[in-house]
VODRENSE-855985 format. One line per 5 residues: number of its first residue (from 1); their letters; for each residue x, y, z of N, C-alpha, C, O. Coordinates in nm, 2 decimals, decimal comma, m for minus. Example, Ala and Ser with C-alpha at 12.3 -4.5 7.8 and 13.67 -1.06 7.14 Angstrom:
2
1) AS) 1,32 m0,57 0,78 1,23 m0,45 0,78 1,32 m0,33 0,78 1,42 m0,33 0,85  1,28 m0,22 0,71 1,37 m0,11 0,71 1,29 0,00 0,79 1,34 0,11 0,80 $
//
This chain:
218
1) MHNVK) m0,32 m0,14 m2,96 m0,19 m0,18 m2,91 m0,14 m0,07 m2,82 m0,14 0,04 m2,86  m0,09 m0,11 m2,70 m0,04 m0,02 m2,60 0,11 m0,02 m2,61 0,17 m0,13 m2,61  0,17 0,10 m2,60 0,32 0,11 m2,59 0,36 0,11 m2,45 0,39 0,21 m2,39  0,36 m0,01 m2,39 0,39 m0,02 m2,24 0,54 m0,01 m2,21 0,62 m0,08 m2,28  0,57 0,08 m2,12 0,71 0,10 m2,08 0,74 0,04 m1,94 0,85 0,00 m1,91 $
6) HHLTD) 0,64 0,03 m1,86 0,65 m0,01 m1,72 0,58 m0,14 m1,70 0,46 m0,15 m1,71  0,66 m0,24 m1,66 0,61 m0,38 m1,66 0,61 m0,44 m1,51 0,66 m0,38 m1,42  0,55 m0,55 m1,50 0,55 m0,63 m1,38 0,68 m0,69 m1,36 0,75 m0,72 m1,45  0,72 m0,72 m1,23 0,84 m0,79 m1,20 0,82 m0,94 m1,21 0,71 m0,99 m1,21  0,93 m1,01 m1,23 0,93 m1,16 m1,24 0,86 m1,21 m1,11 0,79 m1,31 m1,12 $
11) SLLMA) 0,89 m1,16 m0,99 0,84 m1,21 m0,87 0,69 m1,20 m0,86 0,63 m1,29 m0,81  0,63 m1,09 m0,91 0,49 m1,08 m0,91 0,43 m1,18 m1,01 0,32 m1,24 m0,98  0,49 m1,19 m1,13 0,43 m1,28 m1,23 0,44 m1,43 m1,18 0,35 m1,51 m1,21  0,55 m1,46 m1,11 0,56 m1,60 m1,06 0,46 m1,62 m0,95 0,40 m1,73 m0,95  0,44 m1,53 m0,87 0,34 m1,54 m0,76 0,20 m1,55 m0,82 0,12 m1,63 m0,77 $
16) YSAGN) 0,17 m1,48 m0,92 0,04 m1,49 m0,99 0,02 m1,63 m1,05 m0,08 m1,69 m1,04  0,13 m1,68 m1,12 0,12 m1,81 m1,18 0,10 m1,92 m1,08 0,03 m2,02 m1,10  0,16 m1,90 m0,96 0,15 m2,00 m0,85 0,02 m1,98 m0,77 0,00 m2,07 m0,69  m0,05 m1,88 m0,79 m0,17 m1,86 m0,72 m0,15 m1,81 m0,58 m0,23 m1,83 m0,49  m0,04 m1,73 m0,56 0,00 m1,69 m0,42 m0,03 m1,54 m0,39 0,00 m1,49 m0,29 $
21) LPEAF) m0,10 m1,48 m0,48 m0,13 m1,33 m0,46 m0,28 m1,32 m0,41 m0,36 m1,40 m0,43  m0,30 m1,21 m0,33 m0,44 m1,18 m0,30 m0,53 m1,16 m0,42 m0,47 m1,13 m0,53  m0,66 m1,17 m0,41 m0,75 m1,16 m0,52 m0,73 m1,02 m0,59 m0,73 m1,02 m0,71  m0,72 m0,92 m0,51 m0,70 m0,78 m0,57 m0,58 m0,77 m0,66 m0,59 m0,71 m0,77  m0,47 m0,83 m0,62 m0,35 m0,83 m0,70 m0,36 m0,92 m0,82 m0,31 m0,89 m0,92 $
26) NLIVA) m0,43 m1,03 m0,80 m0,45 m1,12 m0,91 m0,53 m1,04 m1,02 m0,49 m1,05 m1,14  m0,63 m0,97 m0,98 m0,71 m0,89 m1,08 m0,62 m0,79 m1,16 m0,63 m0,77 m1,28  m0,54 m0,71 m1,08 m0,46 m0,61 m1,15 m0,35 m0,67 m1,24 m0,32 m0,62 m1,34  m0,30 m0,79 m1,20 m0,20 m0,85 m1,29 m0,27 m0,90 m1,41 m0,22 m0,89 m1,52  m0,39 m0,96 m1,40 m0,46 m1,01 m1,51 m0,50 m0,90 m1,61 m0,49 m0,91 m1,73 $
31) AHISM) m0,54 m0,78 m1,55 m0,57 m0,67 m1,63 m0,44 m0,62 m1,71 m0,45 m0,58 m1,83  m0,33 m0,61 m1,64 m0,21 m0,56 m1,70 m0,17 m0,66 m1,82 m0,13 m0,61 m1,93  m0,16 m0,79 m1,79 m0,11 m0,88 m1,90 m0,21 m0,89 m2,01 m0,17 m0,94 m2,12  m0,34 m0,85 m1,99 m0,43 m0,84 m2,11 m0,40 m0,72 m2,20 m0,44 m0,72 m2,31  m0,31 m0,63 m2,14 m0,28 m0,51 m2,22 m0,13 m0,51 m2,26 m0,09 m0,43 m2,34 $
36) CDECR) m0,05 m0,60 m2,21 0,09 m0,60 m2,23 0,14 m0,74 m2,29 0,14 m0,84 m2,22  0,18 m0,74 m2,42 0,23 m0,86 m2,48 0,35 m0,92 m2,41 0,36 m1,04 m2,39  0,44 m0,83 m2,37 0,56 m0,88 m2,30 0,53 m0,96 m2,17 0,58 m1,07 m2,15  0,46 m0,90 m2,09 0,43 m0,96 m1,96 0,34 m1,08 m1,97 0,35 m1,18 m1,90  0,25 m1,08 m2,08 0,17 m1,20 m2,10 0,25 m1,32 m2,14 0,23 m1,43 m2,10 $
41) ARAAS) 0,35 m1,29 m2,22 0,44 m1,40 m2,27 0,53 m1,45 m2,15 0,55 m1,57 m2,14  0,57 m1,36 m2,06 0,65 m1,40 m1,95 0,56 m1,48 m1,85 0,61 m1,58 m1,80  0,44 m1,44 m1,83 0,35 m1,51 m1,75 0,32 m1,66 m1,80 0,32 m1,75 m1,72  0,31 m1,67 m1,93 0,29 m1,80 m1,99 0,41 m1,89 m1,97 0,39 m2,01 m1,95  0,53 m1,83 m1,97 0,65 m1,91 m1,95 0,66 m1,96 m1,81 0,70 m2,08 m1,79 $
46) FDSVG) 0,61 m1,88 m1,71 0,61 m1,92 m1,57 0,50 m2,03 m1,56 0,52 m2,13 m1,48  0,39 m2,02 m1,63 0,29 m2,13 m1,62 0,35 m2,26 m1,67 0,32 m2,37 m1,61  0,43 m2,25 m1,78 0,49 m2,37 m1,83 0,58 m2,44 m1,74 0,59 m2,56 m1,72  0,66 m2,35 m1,67 0,76 m2,41 m1,57 0,68 m2,48 m1,46 0,72 m2,58 m1,41  0,58 m2,41 m1,41 0,50 m2,47 m1,31 0,44 m2,60 m1,35 0,43 m2,70 m1,27 $
51) GALLE) 0,39 m2,61 m1,47 0,33 m2,74 m1,52 0,44 m2,85 m1,53 0,41 m2,96 m1,49  0,56 m2,81 m1,57 0,67 m2,91 m1,57 0,70 m2,96 m1,43 0,73 m3,08 m1,42  0,70 m2,87 m1,34 0,74 m2,91 m1,20 0,63 m3,01 m1,14 0,66 m3,10 m1,07  0,50 m2,98 m1,18 0,40 m3,07 m1,13 0,41 m3,21 m1,19 0,38 m3,31 m1,12  0,46 m3,22 m1,31 0,47 m3,35 m1,38 0,58 m3,43 m1,31 0,57 m3,56 m1,30 $
56) DTDMV) 0,68 m3,36 m1,25 0,79 m3,43 m1,18 0,76 m3,45 m1,03 0,84 m3,51 m0,96  0,65 m3,41 m0,98 0,61 m3,42 m0,84 0,55 m3,56 m0,81 0,46 m3,60 m0,88  0,59 m3,62 m0,70 0,53 m3,75 m0,66 0,39 m3,73 m0,62 0,35 m3,63 m0,56  0,31 m3,83 m0,66 0,16 m3,83 m0,63 0,15 m3,87 m0,48 0,22 m3,95 m0,43  0,04 m3,81 m0,42 0,01 m3,84 m0,28 m0,14 m3,87 m0,27 m0,22 m3,82 m0,35 $
61) DMEDG) m0,17 m3,96 m0,18 m0,31 m3,99 m0,16 m0,39 m3,88 m0,10 m0,34 m3,81 m0,01  m0,51 m3,85 m0,15 m0,60 m3,75 m0,09 m0,69 m3,81 0,02 m0,72 m3,93 0,01  m0,72 m3,73 0,11 m0,81 m3,77 0,22 m0,95 m3,80 0,16 m0,99 m3,73 0,06  m1,02 m3,89 0,22 m1,16 m3,91 0,18 m1,24 m3,78 0,20 m1,23 m3,71 0,30  m1,32 m3,75 0,10 m1,41 m3,63 0,10 m1,34 m3,51 0,05 m1,40 m3,40 0,06 $
66) SFAET) m1,21 m3,51 0,01 m1,15 m3,39 m0,04 m1,21 m3,33 m0,16 m1,23 m3,21 m0,16  m1,25 m3,41 m0,25 m1,32 m3,36 m0,37 m1,45 m3,29 m0,34 m1,48 m3,19 m0,39  m1,53 m3,36 m0,25 m1,66 m3,30 m0,22 m1,64 m3,17 m0,14 m1,72 m3,08 m0,17  m1,54 m3,16 m0,06 m1,52 m3,04 0,02 m1,47 m2,93 m0,08 m1,51 m2,81 m0,06  m1,39 m2,96 m0,18 m1,34 m2,86 m0,27 m1,46 m2,81 m0,35 m1,47 m2,68 m0,38 $
71) MRLIT) m1,55 m2,89 m0,40 m1,67 m2,85 m0,47 m1,76 m2,76 m0,38 m1,82 m2,67 m0,43  m1,77 m2,80 m0,26 m1,85 m2,72 m0,16 m1,79 m2,57 m0,15 m1,87 m2,48 m0,16  m1,66 m2,56 m0,14 m1,60 m2,43 m0,13 m1,62 m2,35 m0,26 m1,64 m2,23 m0,25  m1,61 m2,42 m0,38 m1,63 m2,35 m0,50 m1,77 m2,29 m0,51 m1,79 m2,18 m0,55  m1,87 m2,38 m0,49 m2,01 m2,34 m0,50 m2,05 m2,24 m0,40 m2,14 m2,16 m0,43 $
76) SGALA) m1,98 m2,23 m0,28 m2,02 m2,14 m0,18 m1,95 m2,00 m0,20 m1,99 m1,90 m0,14  m1,86 m1,99 m0,30 m1,79 m1,87 m0,32 m1,67 m1,85 m0,23 m1,61 m1,74 m0,23  m1,64 m1,94 m0,14 m1,53 m1,93 m0,05 m1,39 m1,92 m0,12 m1,29 m1,87 m0,06  m1,38 m1,98 m0,24 m1,25 m1,98 m0,31 m1,26 m1,87 m0,41 m1,35 m1,87 m0,50  m1,18 m1,76 m0,39 m1,19 m1,64 m0,48 m1,14 m1,68 m0,62 m1,03 m1,75 m0,63 $
81) PIPAP) m1,21 m1,65 m0,73 m1,16 m1,68 m0,86 m1,04 m1,60 m0,90 m1,03 m1,48 m0,86  m0,96 m1,66 m0,98 m0,85 m1,59 m1,04 m0,88 m1,55 m1,18 m0,92 m1,64 m1,26  m0,88 m1,42 m1,22 m0,93 m1,38 m1,35 m0,84 m1,44 m1,46 m0,72 m1,46 m1,44  m0,90 m1,47 m1,57 m0,83 m1,53 m1,69 m0,73 m1,43 m1,74 m0,76 m1,31 m1,75  m0,60 m1,47 m1,76 m0,49 m1,38 m1,79 m0,50 m1,33 m1,93 m0,45 m1,21 m1,96 $
86) ICTAA) m0,54 m1,40 m2,03 m0,53 m1,36 m2,17 m0,67 m1,31 m2,21 m0,75 m1,39 m2,27  m0,69 m1,18 m2,20 m0,82 m1,12 m2,23 m0,79 m0,98 m2,29 m0,73 m0,90 m2,22  m0,83 m0,96 m2,41 m0,81 m0,83 m2,47 m0,93 m0,74 m2,45 m1,04 m0,79 m2,43  m0,91 m0,61 m2,45 m1,02 m0,52 m2,43 m1,11 m0,52 m2,55 m1,06 m0,53 m2,66  m1,24 m0,51 m2,53 m1,34 m0,50 m2,64 m1,32 m0,37 m2,71 m1,28 m0,27 m2,65 $
91) RGSVL) m1,35 m0,37 m2,84 m1,33 m0,25 m2,91 m1,41 m0,13 m2,85 m1,53 m0,14 m2,83  m1,34 m0,02 m2,83 m1,41 0,10 m2,77 m1,42 0,09 m2,62 m1,47 0,19 m2,56  m1,37 m0,02 m2,55 m1,38 m0,03 m2,41 m1,26 0,03 m2,34 m1,15 0,02 m2,39  m1,28 0,10 m2,23 m1,17 0,14 m2,15 m1,12 0,03 m2,05 m1,00 0,02 m2,03  m1,21 m0,04 m2,00 m1,18 m0,14 m1,90 m1,14 m0,27 m1,97 m1,21 m0,32 m2,06 $
96) PAPVR) m1,03 m0,33 m1,93 m0,99 m0,47 m1,98 m1,09 m0,57 m1,93 m1,17 m0,55 m1,84  m1,10 m0,68 m2,01 m1,20 m0,78 m1,98 m1,21 m0,83 m1,84 m1,31 m0,85 m1,79  m1,09 m0,86 m1,77 m1,10 m0,91 m1,63 m1,17 m0,80 m1,54 m1,24 m0,84 m1,45  m1,15 m0,67 m1,57 m1,21 m0,57 m1,49 m1,36 m0,56 m1,52 m1,44 m0,54 m1,43  m1,39 m0,57 m1,65 m1,53 m0,56 m1,69 m1,61 m0,68 m1,62 m1,73 m0,66 m1,59 $
101) DYVGG) m1,55 m0,79 m1,60 m1,62 m0,90 m1,53 m1,66 m0,86 m1,39 m1,77 m0,90 m1,34  m1,58 m0,78 m1,32 m1,61 m0,74 m1,19 m1,71 m0,63 m1,18 m1,79 m0,62 m1,09  m1,70 m0,54 m1,28 m1,79 m0,42 m1,29 m1,93 m0,46 m1,34 m2,03 m0,40 m1,30  m1,93 m0,56 m1,43 m2,05 m0,59 m1,50 m2,07 m0,52 m1,63 m2,19 m0,50 m1,67  m1,97 m0,46 m1,68 m1,97 m0,39 m1,81 m1,85 m0,29 m1,81 m1,75 m0,31 m1,74 $
106) DLEKV) m1,87 m0,19 m1,89 m1,76 m0,09 m1,91 m1,79 0,03 m1,81 m1,86 0,01 m1,71  m1,73 0,14 m1,85 m1,74 0,26 m1,76 m1,88 0,30 m1,72 m1,90 0,35 m1,61  m1,97 0,28 m1,81 m2,11 0,32 m1,78 m2,17 0,24 m1,66 m2,27 0,28 m1,61  m2,11 0,13 m1,63 m2,16 0,05 m1,52 m2,09 0,08 m1,39 m2,13 0,02 m1,28  m1,99 0,16 m1,39 m1,91 0,19 m1,27 m1,99 0,28 m1,17 m2,04 0,38 m1,22 $
111) KWQSI) m1,99 0,24 m1,05 m2,06 0,32 m0,94 m1,96 0,41 m0,87 m1,89 0,36 m0,78  m1,94 0,53 m0,92 m1,84 0,62 m0,87 m1,88 0,68 m0,74 m2,00 0,71 m0,71  m1,78 0,71 m0,65 m1,79 0,78 m0,53 m1,70 0,90 m0,53 m1,58 0,88 m0,55  m1,75 1,02 m0,51 m1,66 1,14 m0,51 m1,57 1,14 m0,38 m1,63 1,12 m0,27  m1,44 1,17 m0,40 m1,36 1,18 m0,28 m1,29 1,31 m0,28 m1,19 1,33 m0,21 $
116) GMGVK) m1,34 1,41 m0,36 m1,29 1,55 m0,35 m1,20 1,59 m0,47 m1,13 1,50 m0,52  m1,20 1,72 m0,50 m1,11 1,77 m0,60 m1,14 1,71 m0,74 m1,06 1,71 m0,83  m1,27 1,66 m0,76 m1,31 1,60 m0,88 m1,26 1,46 m0,90 m1,30 1,39 m0,99  m1,19 1,41 m0,80 m1,14 1,27 m0,80 m1,25 1,18 m0,76 m1,32 1,21 m0,66  m1,27 1,06 m0,83 m1,37 0,97 m0,79 m1,31 0,83 m0,78 m1,21 0,80 m0,84 $
121) QSILP) m1,37 0,74 m0,70 m1,33 0,60 m0,69 m1,44 0,51 m0,69 m1,56 0,55 m0,66  m1,41 0,38 m0,72 m1,51 0,28 m0,71 m1,44 0,15 m0,66 m1,35 0,10 m0,73  m1,47 0,11 m0,54 m1,40 0,00 m0,48 m1,47 m0,13 m0,53 m1,59 m0,15 m0,52  m1,39 m0,22 m0,59 m1,44 m0,35 m0,64 m1,44 m0,46 m0,53 m1,36 m0,46 m0,45  m1,54 m0,54 m0,54 m1,55 m0,65 m0,43 m1,45 m0,76 m0,45 m1,45 m0,83 m0,55 $
126) TSKDA) m1,36 m0,77 m0,36 m1,26 m0,88 m0,36 m1,24 m0,93 m0,21 m1,30 m0,88 m0,12  m1,16 m1,03 m0,20 m1,13 m1,08 m0,06 m1,06 m0,97 0,02 m1,01 m0,87 m0,03  m1,06 m0,99 0,15 m1,02 m0,88 0,24 m0,87 m0,86 0,27 m0,83 m0,77 0,33  m0,79 m0,95 0,21 m0,65 m0,94 0,23 m0,58 m0,83 0,15 m0,47 m0,80 0,18  m0,65 m0,77 0,06 m0,61 m0,66 m0,02 m0,73 m0,59 m0,08 m0,83 m0,66 m0,09 $
131) SIRLL) m0,72 m0,47 m0,12 m0,83 m0,40 m0,18 m0,79 m0,34 m0,32 m0,67 m0,32 m0,35  m0,89 m0,32 m0,41 m0,87 m0,27 m0,54 m0,98 m0,17 m0,58 m1,10 m0,20 m0,54  m0,94 m0,07 m0,64 m1,04 0,04 m0,68 m1,01 0,10 m0,81 m0,89 0,11 m0,85  m1,11 0,14 m0,88 m1,09 0,22 m1,00 m1,09 0,37 m0,95 m1,16 0,41 m0,86  m1,00 0,44 m1,01 m0,98 0,59 m0,98 m1,00 0,67 m1,10 m0,94 0,64 m1,21 $
136) YIPAG) m1,08 0,78 m1,09 m1,10 0,87 m1,20 m1,03 1,00 m1,15 m1,08 1,06 m1,05  m0,93 1,05 m1,22 m0,86 1,17 m1,18 m0,87 1,27 m1,30 m0,81 1,25 m1,41  m0,93 1,39 m1,28 m0,94 1,49 m1,39 m0,81 1,53 m1,44 m0,71 1,54 m1,36  m0,80 1,56 m1,57 m0,67 1,61 m1,62 m0,61 1,73 m1,54 m0,69 1,82 m1,51  m0,48 1,72 m1,51 m0,42 1,82 m1,44 m0,43 1,82 m1,29 m0,38 1,90 m1,22 $
141) TAVPD) m0,51 1,73 m1,24 m0,54 1,72 m1,09 m0,43 1,63 m1,02 m0,39 1,53 m1,08  m0,39 1,67 m0,90 m0,29 1,60 m0,83 m0,36 1,52 m0,72 m0,46 1,57 m0,65  m0,32 1,39 m0,70 m0,36 1,31 m0,58 m0,27 1,36 m0,46 m0,15 1,38 m0,48  m0,33 1,37 m0,34 m0,25 1,41 m0,23 m0,12 1,33 m0,21 m0,12 1,21 m0,23  m0,02 1,40 m0,18 0,11 1,33 m0,16 0,10 1,23 m0,05 0,04 1,26 0,06 $
146) HGHRG) 0,16 1,11 m0,07 0,14 1,00 0,02 0,26 0,90 0,01 0,33 0,90 m0,09  0,27 0,82 0,12 0,36 0,71 0,12 0,28 0,58 0,13 0,16 0,59 0,12  0,35 0,47 0,16 0,28 0,34 0,16 0,33 0,26 0,28 0,44 0,26 0,32  0,23 0,19 0,33 0,26 0,09 0,44 0,28 m0,05 0,39 0,31 m0,14 0,47  0,26 m0,07 0,27 0,27 m0,20 0,20 0,30 m0,18 0,06 0,37 m0,09 0,02 $
151) MELTL) 0,24 m0,27 m0,03 0,26 m0,26 m0,17 0,14 m0,20 m0,24 0,02 m0,23 m0,20  0,16 m0,11 m0,33 0,05 m0,06 m0,42 0,09 m0,08 m0,56 0,19 m0,04 m0,61  0,00 m0,14 m0,64 0,01 m0,16 m0,78 m0,09 m0,07 m0,85 m0,21 m0,07 m0,82  m0,05 0,02 m0,94 m0,14 0,11 m1,01 m0,12 0,09 m1,16 m0,01 0,11 m1,21  m0,23 0,06 m1,23 m0,24 0,03 m1,37 m0,31 0,14 m1,44 m0,43 0,17 m1,40 $
156) VLQGA) m0,26 0,21 m1,54 m0,32 0,31 m1,61 m0,41 0,25 m1,72 m0,36 0,17 m1,80  m0,54 0,29 m1,72 m0,63 0,24 m1,83 m0,66 0,34 m1,93 m0,69 0,31 m2,05  m0,66 0,47 m1,89 m0,69 0,58 m1,98 m0,61 0,70 m1,94 m0,59 0,72 m1,82  m0,56 0,78 m2,03 m0,48 0,90 m2,00 m0,35 0,87 m1,95 m0,29 0,77 m1,99  m0,30 0,95 m1,85 m0,16 0,92 m1,80 m0,15 1,00 m1,67 m0,22 1,10 m1,65 $
161) FVDET) m0,05 0,96 m1,59 m0,01 1,05 m1,48 0,14 1,05 m1,47 0,21 0,96 m1,52  0,19 1,15 m1,40 0,33 1,17 m1,37 0,35 1,18 m1,22 0,27 1,23 m1,15  0,47 1,13 m1,17 0,51 1,15 m1,04 0,66 1,17 m1,03 0,72 1,19 m1,13  0,71 1,16 m0,91 0,85 1,18 m0,89 0,94 1,08 m0,96 1,06 1,10 m0,98  0,88 0,97 m1,00 0,96 0,86 m1,07 0,96 0,86 m1,22 1,06 0,84 m1,28 $
166) DRFGP) 0,84 0,89 m1,28 0,83 0,88 m1,43 0,69 0,92 m1,47 0,61 0,96 m1,39  0,67 0,90 m1,60 0,53 0,92 m1,66 0,48 0,78 m1,69 0,55 0,69 m1,74  0,35 0,76 m1,66 0,28 0,63 m1,68 0,16 0,65 m1,77 0,07 0,72 m1,73  0,16 0,58 m1,88 0,05 0,59 m1,97 m0,03 0,46 m1,98 m0,01 0,37 m1,90  m0,12 0,44 m2,07 m0,21 0,33 m2,08 m0,13 0,20 m2,09 m0,04 0,18 m2,17 $
171) GDIEI) m0,16 0,10 m2,00 m0,09 m0,03 m1,99 0,02 m0,03 m1,90 0,07 m0,13 m1,85  0,08 0,09 m1,86 0,19 0,10 m1,77 0,14 0,07 m1,63 0,03 0,10 m1,59  0,23 0,00 m1,55 0,20 m0,03 m1,41 0,31 0,03 m1,32 0,43 0,00 m1,35  0,27 0,10 m1,22 0,37 0,15 m1,12 0,36 0,06 m0,99 0,25 0,03 m0,94  0,48 0,02 m0,95 0,49 m0,07 m0,83 0,55 0,02 m0,72 0,66 0,06 m0,73 $
176) ADEEL) 0,47 0,04 m0,61 0,51 0,13 m0,50 0,52 0,05 m0,38 0,44 m0,05 m0,35  0,62 0,08 m0,29 0,64 0,01 m0,17 0,66 0,12 m0,06 0,64 0,24 m0,08  0,71 0,07 0,06 0,73 0,16 0,17 0,83 0,27 0,15 0,83 0,37 0,22  0,91 0,25 0,05 1,02 0,35 0,03 0,98 0,47 m0,06 1,05 0,57 m0,07  0,86 0,45 m0,13 0,82 0,56 m0,22 0,72 0,65 m0,16 0,61 0,61 m0,11 $
181) NHTPI) 0,75 0,78 m0,16 0,66 0,89 m0,14 0,64 0,97 m0,27 0,74 1,00 m0,33  0,52 0,99 m0,31 0,50 1,06 m0,43 0,37 1,14 m0,44 0,28 1,12 m0,35  0,35 1,22 m0,54 0,24 1,30 m0,57 0,20 1,28 m0,71 0,24 1,36 m0,80  0,12 1,18 m0,74 0,07 1,16 m0,88 m0,01 1,27 m0,93 m0,10 1,32 m0,86  0,01 1,31 m1,05 m0,06 1,42 m1,12 m0,11 1,37 m1,26 m0,03 1,33 m1,34 $
186) ADIGE) m0,24 1,38 m1,28 m0,29 1,34 m1,41 m0,24 1,44 m1,52 m0,25 1,56 m1,50  m0,20 1,38 m1,63 m0,15 1,46 m1,74 m0,26 1,56 m1,79 m0,38 1,53 m1,79  m0,22 1,67 m1,84 m0,31 1,77 m1,91 m0,36 1,71 m2,04 m0,28 1,64 m2,11  m0,48 1,73 m2,07 m0,53 1,68 m2,20 m0,63 1,57 m2,20 m0,72 1,56 m2,29  m0,62 1,48 m2,10 m0,72 1,37 m2,09 m0,73 1,33 m1,95 m0,63 1,32 m1,88 $
191) DCICL) m0,85 1,31 m1,90 m0,87 1,25 m1,77 m0,81 1,12 m1,75 m0,81 1,04 m1,85  m0,76 1,09 m1,64 m0,68 0,96 m1,61 m0,77 0,87 m1,54 m0,84 0,90 m1,44  m0,78 0,74 m1,58 m0,85 0,64 m1,52 m0,75 0,53 m1,48 m0,68 0,48 m1,57  m0,74 0,49 m1,36 m0,64 0,39 m1,31 m0,71 0,28 m1,24 m0,83 0,30 m1,19  m0,64 0,17 m1,22 m0,68 0,06 m1,14 m0,57 0,04 m1,03 m0,46 0,02 m1,07 $
196) AATDA) m0,61 0,06 m0,91 m0,51 0,05 m0,80 m0,54 m0,05 m0,70 m0,65 m0,06 m0,65  m0,44 m0,13 m0,66 m0,45 m0,24 m0,56 m0,35 m0,21 m0,45 m0,24 m0,18 m0,48  m0,40 m0,23 m0,33 m0,31 m0,21 m0,21 m0,34 m0,32 m0,11 m0,45 m0,37 m0,10  m0,23 m0,35 m0,03 m0,25 m0,45 0,07 m0,24 m0,39 0,21 m0,23 m0,46 0,31  m0,23 m0,25 0,22 m0,23 m0,18 0,34 m0,27 m0,04 0,31 m0,27 0,01 0,20 $
201) RLRFN) m0,32 0,04 0,41 m0,36 0,17 0,40 m0,25 0,26 0,36 m0,13 0,24 0,39  m0,28 0,36 0,28 m0,18 0,46 0,24 m0,14 0,55 0,36 m0,21 0,55 0,46  m0,02 0,61 0,35 0,03 0,70 0,45 0,03 0,85 0,40 0,13 0,89 0,34  m0,08 0,92 0,42 m0,09 1,05 0,37 m0,01 1,15 0,46 0,00 1,13 0,58  0,05 1,25 0,39 0,14 1,34 0,46 0,07 1,46 0,52 0,13 1,54 0,60 $
206) KLIPR) m0,05 1,49 0,47 m0,12 1,61 0,52 m0,24 1,57 0,60 m0,30 1,46 0,59  m0,29 1,67 0,68 m0,39 1,64 0,78 m0,53 1,61 0,72 m0,59 1,51 0,76  m0,58 1,69 0,63 m0,71 1,67 0,57 m0,73 1,53 0,51 m0,82 1,46 0,54  m0,63 1,48 0,42 m0,65 1,35 0,37 m0,64 1,24 0,47 m0,71 1,14 0,46  m0,57 1,26 0,58 m0,56 1,16 0,69 m0,70 1,16 0,76 m0,74 1,05 0,80 $
211) IAQPF) m0,76 1,27 0,78 m0,90 1,27 0,84 m1,00 1,20 0,76 m1,08 1,12 0,81  m0,99 1,22 0,62 m1,09 1,16 0,53 m1,06 1,02 0,51 m1,15 0,94 0,46  m0,94 0,97 0,53 m0,90 0,84 0,49 m0,99 0,72 0,54 m1,03 0,64 0,46  m1,04 0,72 0,67 m1,13 0,61 0,71 m1,26 0,61 0,63 m1,31 0,50 0,61  m1,31 0,72 0,59 m1,44 0,73 0,52 m1,43 0,67 0,38 m1,52 0,61 0,33 $
216) FRI) m1,31 0,69 0,32 m1,29 0,65 0,18 m1,22 0,52 0,17 m1,20 0,47 0,06  m1,18 0,46 0,28 m1,12 0,33 0,29 m0,99 0,32 0,19 m0,98 0,22 0,12  m0,91 0,42 0,20 m0,79 0,42 0,11 m0,67 0,38 0,19 m0,56 0,37 0,14 $
//
């Protein structure tokens, strides 16, 4: 059981329920609600509201061939799957079930790429409208200070990090936008593993991270 203090907003949960988020954000929301009882219950309530609205919606005729075209898109992989929201982590696993489905297992299956200072990342395959990556940050290590050109959702899976806003532990999610500049630092005592989704490149404040940015696709 995780003692989650930082939760998803209603607007993100409603967008997830309606299927309006990019695949990368869908995955991080699914991972968070698999760790957070409160957000899972709120997501279920939004699903119920959506179901009720559909029952009151007038039926319309579908074009000929609509079903066949939908099946073609599904089998071709053109429709990105939305991870199942109610999935608990397997005993001894660091990665929530929705993330394990993308990785093909737990941490031993992650293909890490070093990005300096002991920090490693693994970019997960999702649609191109947003990106998502696992981050490994050694205890006590700081991520270069940066701002944001869009939204960034960061979910802590192991350990914790602190920044200018608060401390974030397992199950906590930080929602960052264009107004936030911060320097996340992994807590002393345990290496931090996070899942981070972004819909735009970060805005690094120092020269070296800006030079490296295209190579690491951050």
